[in-house]
C-alpha positions as MATLAB code, in Angstrom:
seq = 'MEGDSAPVISTTTTTENKKKLKTPTPFSGKRDDLRKFLQEIKLYLLGNQQHYTTEQDKVLFVLSYMNEGDANSWKEEFVETAEQKAAQEKTNLNLGNYDDLITEITKDFSPYDAPKDAIFAMKEMQMGNTPIEEHVAKFKMLVTRSKLDKNDAVVEYFRETLPISLMKNILNLPEPPTTLDKWYETAIKSHNNYLRMRSAIARTQNKGGNTTTNWNKPRTTNREPRKFYFEPKQKDPNAMDIDWMNTEERTALMKKGACFICRMIGHLARDCPKKKKKDGPPNYTPPQKMKGRELTAHVRTLLAEMNDEDKEEFFDNAAKEGF';
ca = [
      53.933  -25.364   21.903;
      52.588  -22.157   23.460;
      52.760  -19.100   21.021;
      52.527  -21.598   17.943;
      50.102  -20.184   15.338;
      49.798  -23.293   13.258;
      48.454  -26.811   14.523;
      51.328  -28.922   16.088;
      51.261  -32.518   14.574;
      53.404  -35.516   14.603;
      56.615  -35.901   12.639;
      55.186  -38.489   10.479;
      52.443  -36.179    9.285;
      52.773  -34.105    6.177;
      51.012  -31.023    4.798;
      51.310  -31.636    1.182;
      48.128  -33.488    0.450;
      45.980  -31.433    3.158;
      42.736  -30.455    1.795;
      42.346  -26.537    1.686;
      39.626  -26.064    4.331;
      39.405  -22.966    6.320;
      41.446  -23.266    9.500;
      39.530  -22.809   12.959;
      39.124  -19.229   14.241;
      41.438  -18.950   17.466;
      39.369  -19.341   20.716;
      39.876  -16.629   23.243;
      37.412  -18.069   25.692;
      34.496  -16.104   25.017;
      31.477  -18.391   25.736;
      29.161  -17.121   22.712;
      32.040  -18.126   20.254;
      32.548  -21.768   21.874;
      29.970  -23.347   19.533;
      31.612  -21.953   16.378;
      34.903  -22.992   17.467;
      34.147  -26.547   18.260;
      32.314  -26.855   15.064;
      35.238  -25.606   12.966;
      37.546  -27.941   14.845;
      35.465  -30.770   14.052;
      35.077  -29.980   10.303;
      38.612  -29.364    9.783;
      39.776  -32.757   11.518;
      37.017  -34.601    9.613;
      38.451  -33.254    6.251;
      41.891  -34.064    7.198;
      41.442  -37.064    9.176;
      44.304  -39.173    7.545;
      46.661  -36.572    8.805;
      45.700  -36.541   12.288;
      45.652  -40.325   13.147;
      46.438  -40.288   16.823;
      44.674  -38.866   19.840;
      47.729  -36.762   20.624;
      47.703  -35.413   17.225;
      44.072  -34.168   17.729;
      44.460  -32.750   21.228;
      47.599  -30.756   19.956;
      45.694  -29.608   17.126;
      42.682  -28.157   19.321;
      45.139  -26.668   22.109;
      47.150  -25.098   19.289;
      44.307  -22.595   18.537;
      43.619  -21.530   22.365;
      46.205  -19.120   22.716;
      44.232  -15.909   23.687;
      42.371  -14.647   26.872;
      40.834  -17.061   29.041;
      41.476  -19.994   26.774;
      45.217  -19.489   26.795;
      44.979  -19.455   30.662;
      42.930  -22.867   30.695;
      45.319  -24.522   28.367;
      48.325  -23.640   30.420;
      46.509  -24.978   33.287;
      45.453  -28.036   31.509;
      49.190  -28.826   30.320;
      50.664  -28.130   33.750;
      48.287  -30.634   35.501;
      49.098  -33.342   32.735;
      52.875  -32.500   33.445;
      52.491  -32.817   37.377;
      50.533  -36.098   36.968;
      53.224  -37.413   34.618;
      56.173  -36.323   36.888;
      54.363  -38.056   39.880;
      53.771  -41.316   38.074;
      57.127  -41.036   36.396;
      55.555  -41.469   32.838;
      55.751  -39.637   29.817;
      53.369  -36.585   29.384;
      49.895  -37.621   28.303;
      47.423  -35.096   27.389;
      44.505  -37.533   27.150;
      42.174  -38.301   24.225;
      40.321  -35.829   21.875;
      36.763  -36.658   23.081;
      37.692  -35.968   26.901;
      39.203  -32.776   25.955;
      36.182  -31.412   24.095;
      34.137  -32.645   26.941;
      36.196  -30.406   29.547;
      36.326  -27.416   27.115;
      32.581  -27.622   26.797;
      31.956  -27.962   30.414;
      34.102  -24.953   31.319;
      33.137  -22.499   28.479;
      29.590  -23.087   27.492;
      27.214  -20.229   27.975;
      25.566  -20.258   31.336;
      22.007  -20.767   30.084;
      22.284  -21.109   26.394;
      18.696  -21.977   25.577;
      17.303  -19.233   27.676;
      19.827  -16.756   26.137;
      18.655  -17.910   22.516;
      15.044  -17.440   23.312;
      15.766  -13.931   24.904;
      17.590  -13.002   21.640;
      14.694  -14.216   19.267;
      12.346  -11.975   21.350;
      14.719   -8.995   20.929;
      15.665   -9.764   17.306;
      14.594   -7.180   14.441;
      15.325   -7.455   10.794;
      16.067   -3.875   10.064;
      18.478   -3.324    7.003;
      19.597   -6.929    7.225;
      19.209   -9.040    4.032;
      16.146  -11.436    4.507;
      18.149  -14.574    3.738;
      20.908  -13.614    6.384;
      18.118  -12.877    8.853;
      16.244  -16.121    8.467;
      19.648  -17.985    8.742;
      20.303  -16.233   12.104;
      16.874  -16.840   13.439;
      17.274  -20.670   12.471;
      20.480  -20.625   14.537;
      18.727  -19.267   17.708;
      16.040  -21.618   17.178;
      18.583  -24.555   17.205;
      20.274  -23.118   20.308;
      17.020  -22.582   22.086;
      16.180  -26.316   21.740;
      12.519  -25.228   21.096;
      10.266  -27.179   18.702;
       8.889  -25.423   15.674;
       5.516  -24.500   17.405;
       3.155  -21.628   17.383;
       5.286  -19.719   19.687;
       8.448  -19.831   17.641;
       6.382  -18.813   14.790;
       5.063  -15.842   16.683;
       8.604  -14.849   17.601;
       9.750  -14.951   13.970;
       6.917  -13.058   12.766;
       7.618  -10.191   15.344;
      11.147   -9.876   13.861;
       9.718   -8.824   10.610;
       8.848   -5.217    9.359;
       5.214   -4.359    9.776;
       4.909   -3.837    6.100;
       6.353   -7.262    5.212;
       4.141   -8.873    8.068;
       1.041   -7.331    6.753;
       1.695   -8.299    3.223;
       2.183  -11.882    4.295;
      -0.968  -11.876    6.663;
      -3.088  -10.410    3.706;
      -2.238  -13.415    1.428;
      -5.264  -15.473    0.384;
      -3.480  -18.534    2.359;
      -1.212  -17.113    4.903;
       1.651  -19.717    6.124;
       1.052  -21.579    9.036;
       4.203  -23.527    9.749;
       7.558  -21.766   10.646;
       9.413  -23.253    7.547;
       6.502  -21.656    5.384;
       6.995  -18.486    7.111;
      10.710  -18.473    6.107;
       9.983  -19.365    2.739;
       7.010  -16.745    2.248;
       8.903  -13.925    3.747;
      12.116  -14.581    1.664;
       9.641  -14.370   -1.614;
       7.573  -11.532   -0.411;
      10.608   -9.410    0.588;
      12.424  -10.099   -2.746;
       9.450   -9.468   -4.820;
       8.909   -5.977   -3.035;
      12.703   -5.246   -3.834;
      12.383   -6.147   -7.582;
       9.140   -3.976   -7.815;
      10.793   -0.997   -6.036;
      13.854   -1.261   -8.544;
      11.463   -1.417  -11.539;
       9.587    1.753  -10.283;
      13.150    3.503   -9.924;
      14.103    2.544  -13.466;
      10.711    3.809  -14.776;
      11.063    7.140  -12.948;
      14.637    7.666  -14.330;
      13.262    7.059  -17.906;
      10.940   10.000  -17.559;
       7.864    7.694  -16.522;
       5.383    8.814  -14.047;
       3.972    5.929  -11.728;
       2.277    8.160   -8.994;
      -0.485   10.688   -9.164;
       0.109   14.343   -8.366;
      -2.870   14.977   -6.553;
      -1.070   15.547   -3.340;
       2.233   16.852   -4.944;
       3.535   19.592   -2.955;
       4.021   22.933   -4.835;
       7.608   23.208   -6.140;
       9.826   25.815   -4.609;
      11.805   26.296   -7.763;
       9.217   28.477   -9.467;
      10.087   29.951  -12.900;
      10.504   33.907  -13.208;
       7.280   35.623  -13.231;
       5.937   37.093  -16.325;
       4.712   40.773  -16.718;
       2.738   42.262  -19.562;
       2.739   45.949  -20.359;
       0.678   48.024  -23.032;
       2.988   49.492  -25.708;
       4.087   53.184  -24.444;
       2.236   56.053  -26.330;
       3.946   59.355  -27.203;
       2.743   62.197  -25.222;
       0.227   64.168  -27.499;
       1.528   67.344  -26.060;
       5.006   66.946  -26.872;
       6.695   68.856  -29.700;
       6.748   67.005  -33.056;
      10.447   67.085  -33.175;
      10.532   63.493  -32.196;
       8.765   62.599  -35.217;
      11.272   63.996  -37.775;
      14.281   62.230  -38.903;
      17.555   63.619  -38.154;
      18.202   65.190  -41.748;
      14.945   66.862  -41.630;
      15.356   68.374  -38.286;
      19.006   69.371  -39.128;
      17.778   71.307  -42.277;
      15.078   73.297  -40.308;
      17.555   74.237  -37.682;
      19.867   75.775  -40.283;
      16.965   77.887  -41.762;
      15.801   78.883  -38.351;
      12.352   77.380  -39.241;
       9.661   76.096  -36.971;
       9.536   72.398  -36.419;
       5.699   72.297  -36.432;
       4.642   74.576  -39.519;
       8.132   74.800  -41.289;
       7.759   78.534  -41.518;
      10.776   80.997  -40.882;
      10.423   83.673  -38.057;
       9.502   81.687  -34.877;
      10.129   78.591  -32.871;
       8.061   75.568  -32.466;
       7.056   76.577  -28.735;
       5.651   79.908  -30.385;
       4.018   78.309  -33.275;
       0.365   79.729  -33.827;
      -0.720   76.542  -35.241;
       0.324   74.409  -32.216;
      -2.781   73.310  -29.977;
      -2.122   72.067  -26.466;
      -4.234   69.195  -26.925;
      -3.250   68.323  -30.495;
      -0.871   65.537  -31.189;
       1.989   65.443  -33.468;
       1.384   65.083  -37.272;
      -0.154   61.707  -38.197;
      -0.645   60.793  -34.572;
      -3.970   59.085  -33.683;
      -4.708   58.941  -29.658;
      -5.198   55.360  -28.321;
      -8.798   54.643  -27.913;
     -10.004   53.206  -24.568;
     -11.162   49.492  -24.647;
     -14.893   48.798  -24.335;
     -16.240   46.308  -21.690;
     -16.172   43.349  -24.026;
     -12.866   44.150  -25.379;
     -11.327   44.518  -22.081;
     -12.931   41.115  -20.897;
     -11.259   39.342  -23.800;
      -7.981   41.208  -23.284;
      -7.866   40.051  -19.662;
      -8.856   36.449  -20.492;
      -6.026   36.352  -22.914;
      -3.465   37.429  -20.513;
      -4.800   34.739  -17.829;
      -4.547   32.093  -20.444;
      -0.794   33.036  -20.865;
      -0.227   32.864  -16.934;
       0.699   29.602  -15.184;
      -1.231   28.356  -12.199;
       0.956   30.186   -9.568;
       0.875   33.400  -11.305;
      -2.842   33.169  -11.551;
      -3.173   32.386   -7.985;
      -1.255   35.421   -6.922;
      -3.138   37.675   -9.529;
      -6.504   36.585   -7.880;
      -5.091   36.990   -4.232;
      -3.735   40.547   -4.970;
      -7.108   41.420   -6.776;
      -9.210   40.294   -3.647;
      -6.989   42.422   -1.431;
      -7.127   45.523   -3.526;
     -10.875   45.091   -4.178;
     -10.485   44.441   -7.884;
];
């Protein structure tokens, strides 16, 4: 019987017509797992009671799932005790009935103080990232284990397990819940509404919408390249006028040995008597200085073309340099 992974049943029982229920999880003797193990055993036998008709069939079924840890040691001792009794009384091996077996297992593997443990777990429990439905289900299970009534103290335990934001939303309702069941219902509804709202906001932002104001929006660090503005560069009025000739004209004058300024033969441009130091090249008009009003309009135009960051930097530098 030891080492078998499947239930041991009588030879008259077939598996062809068994209902497809989840088989019990093997029990290792861990006290916290006892309640789940016994529940799975009862449900499976209830669904397939036509195949487990005798007490021995049910006892063997339970023992076949006690093959690990302390549970396996307990089973070995249980079977050896029954064998010794049969040998002394010279009778066939009798493992007793199903109800007595469940009673013995419960007595030896129940948590030492299940109600107190459940109450302690309720006080320490926090929702965190757990889905709200799963969180409520776990809390309900602890309430059952604690054997407490659904009174105000238990309501307080549940409320403290919720995130502060969710708790505030519920307490700020026009009619906050007063019973534990209403707290379950309201918490699930409020949290799911919050998730739907957050999802809708995310979709709006992805489409380019703006659902928040920019009053406290931090300055972006990915600033665009600065823009610089320069006045067109003017020709030096004292420079020779050769730069104002086209290539063909300059070449022709060089072949004649003529002056680039007066076009006469016999001297070079640097010795031309018609050259004046402060005169510009032919047809050259020196740039005029801007008057106060024109300069103001020019600066205003430049500022209008700057972005906010460039304006801020401009005024900072102007203040530092005494502009």
